[in-house]
N, C-alpha and C positions, 0 to 999 in steps of 0.2 A: 504494500500500500504506500510506503514511503516513496519508492521510486515512481509509482504511478502518479502521485500528487506532484512530484517535482518534474516529471515529464510534462504535466499540464502547464507548469510555469514555462518550460522550455518551448512548448508549442505556442504559447502566447507571445514569447519573444520572437519566434519565427514569423508570426503574423505581423508583429510590430515592425519587423525588419523590412517588410514589403512596402510600408507606408511612411516610415519615419527615418529621416537621415541619421538621427542620433542612434537608433537601433541598428542601422546598417553599419555603423562604425564598430559595433560590437561583434560583427560576424567573424573577423579574423581572430578574435579572442575565443570564439566558440568552435573553431575548426582548426584542423591541422592538414596542410596540403589540400585544402578545399574539402576535406571530409569531416563529417560530424562523428563524435565518439560513439563507440558501441556501448551496449548495456553493461558489459563487464568493466569497461573503462569508467563508466558512471559509478559503478559499485565501488571500485577502488578509490575514486575521488571522494565519494560520499564518506568513506572512512576518515578522511582528513577534514571534511567540511564542518563538523560541529564547532570546532574551535574558531572558525572564521565567520560563522553566521552572525554573531552579535555585531561585528564591524560592518558586515554587508547590510544588515537591517538598519543600522544607524545611518549609513551612507545613503541608502535608498529613501529612508525616512526624511532626511534633510532635502533630498531632491524633490520629494513629493510635496513638502511644505512650500517650495518655490512654485511648483506647478498648480497646486490646489488652493493655495492661499487660505488655509483654515481659520486664520485670525484676521481676515479682512474687516470683519464687523465687530470684533470683540478683543479682549485682552490677550496677550501672548503668554498663555499658561499651559503647563503640562502636568498631568496627574500621574503619580507613581503608586504602584501597589503590587502585591503578589497574589497569585491565585493557586490553590492546591490542585494537584493532579494525582490521583491515587495510583499506586503501583499495580501493574498487571499481576493477577493471581492472588494468592493469599497474603497474609501479613506475618512478619517475623517478630514475635513477641519478645520482650526484653529478656525474660528468663531463658528462652531458647538461644537468643543471641549471645548472652553471657556464657552459656554452656557450650557454645560453638556448635549447636545442633540446628539443622534445617529440617523441620518435621515434614515438609512437603516440597516436591520438586517445582511446584508452581510459584513458589515464593521468589521474588526478586530481591536478592541479598544485597544489592547495591543501594537500594532505597533506604530511607530512614523515617523516624517518627517526628511529628511536630504537632503543635496544638495552637488553635486560635480561639478567640472568644465566640466567633460565629460558627465555625466549622467543627469545633471540638478537636479531638485527636484524630489524626489520619496518618497513614503509612504510605509514603510515596515521594513526591517531588514538588518543587515550586517553580512556577513560571513568573518571573519578575518582569514587569512591563512599565513603560512610560508611554502615555497616550496623549495626543494633543487635545486640549479642551477647546473645541472650536466647532465649525460647521460640519465637520466630517470626523468619524471615529478613525483616527489615523495613528497607528502604532509608530513610535519614534525610536524606541530602543527596547531590547529584550535580553534577558539572561535566563538560563535554565539550570537549576541546582537541585541537590538533595533537599528534602523537606526541612531538615534541621538548620539550614543556613539562615542566619538572621537577615531580615530585610534591610536594615540600616547598613550592614556590612557590604551587601551587594549593590546598594543604591549608587555609590560613586561611579560604578561601571556604567550605570544607566545615564547618569548626569553628563558623563564625558562624551556621550554620543548625541546629546540634544542639540538642536539648531541654536545658533547664537541669538536668534530672535526671542527665545524663551526668557521671560522675565519673572515668572512666578512658577514655583514648583509646589504642587499641592499633594499632601500625604496625610496618613493617619499618625497616631501618637508614636508608634515605634520608629518613625523617621525623625522624631524630635531629639536630635543629638547635636552637641556643639560641633562635631566634626562635619556633619552635613551642612550646618549653617555656614561654617567657614568655607566649605566647598562652593556653596551657592554664592556667597559674598564675593569670592574670588572671580566669579564670572558675571558679577553684577546682577544676580538673581535674588529673589526673596523666597525663602522657604516658609510656606504657610501650612502649618500642621496643627493638629489638635493638641492642646496642652494637657499635661498630666495633672492629677489631683481630682478631688471630688467635685461632682456637678452640684449646682450650676456654677460655672466660672463667672466671675464678676469683674474681670479686668477690662480696661478700656477697649481692647481689640476683639472682644468676644463676638460682637455682631458682624464685624468684617469677616472673621474666621468662619462664622456660620454660613455666610453667603458663598465663600470660597469652597467650603466643604460640600455645599449643594452642587456647585459646578463640578467638583471632582467626582461626586457620586453619579452625575449625569453623563460622565465621560467614560471612566474606566470600568465601572461596574456593568453598564450595558454592553460595553465592548467585550468584556470577559464572557458574558452570557451568549452574545451573538457568535463569538469566536468558537466557543465550545459546541454550540449548536451546529455551526457550519461543518466542523470536522468531527462531530458526533463523539465527543469525549466527556460526556456527562457522567459516565461510570468510571472506567479505569483506562489507563494508557494501554493501547493495543500491543505494545512491545515491551521487552524487558532490557535492563541494562542502561547505565547512564548515557553512554554515547548514542545508542539507538533512540532513546527517548529525547535526547537533545536534538538529534537530527530531525525527528518527527515534529516536535513542538516548535523549535526555532525555524525549521524549514516551512512549517505551516504559516508562521508569521510572515516570513519572506514572501511566500506565495500570495498571501492576503495583500501585501503591498503591491506585488506585481499585478494583481487583479485590479486594484485601484488605478494603477498606471494604465492598464489596458482600457478600463472604462473611460478614463480621461481622454486618451488618444482617440477612442471611438465616439467621443462626445455623448456617452451614455450617462445616466444619473449615477454619480460616484457613490459607492457604498451600498447600493441597492441590488437585490437579486444575485448576490454573490454565490449563495449555495446552489441555486439553479444553474448558474453559469458553470460552476465547477463540475456539477453532475453531467452537464451536456458536453463538456470538453472531452 
């Protein structure tokens, strides 16, 4: 399924090549002596692709910002968050892990446990995302890790891929750290996150944060839902192992971006009908 989805992206690039001078410039990079790679060549290259995908997603995200202008009528903000993806097969309980026992072959031993206030405990992975808060749900940066990786530790990797136009970074309480504030300040950005402590907060900025929090919720949470629905991942990841899951999840983000580019070039409504388009491809 991974190769089939990425072949879809390849087919869209081939279509763009026929109508777009920019896409035509990519042809020498996708061929050797005028020939396209075989399936086995693709498989070998896919082995090395997961480590490169975050940079590719960031690069294409910045290009899409220039083309789609998601902030033409509103502030230049990006929302950051992580979404849980459960591991394929069973779960590896702590007592079995400590004993070095794998009770069932279906268990993905590379995954880990994590807990959130909304999802509770889960065994699997995290997809870390930065999404434009604008007229279109546009992923700007992505990372894929084991579930136990802290969001604020991965966040700097997302921030370094954001377009220079981003002025506000919106997140939940776990992003409220001095390190992330310093990182944002270095790039002339404002980190707007929920404050720690009991509710209700009564400081002077609470109403402003409430508005920004609503904007964040209307961007990244619907995108997570739409994204999982398009690729049908509401249950478990369909593959096992960190590298294969990275390739599938980050490759799907990259494919989503390519579809947005395809719709823009075809002068179609951007962001609509993506699931039907992929099924038809």
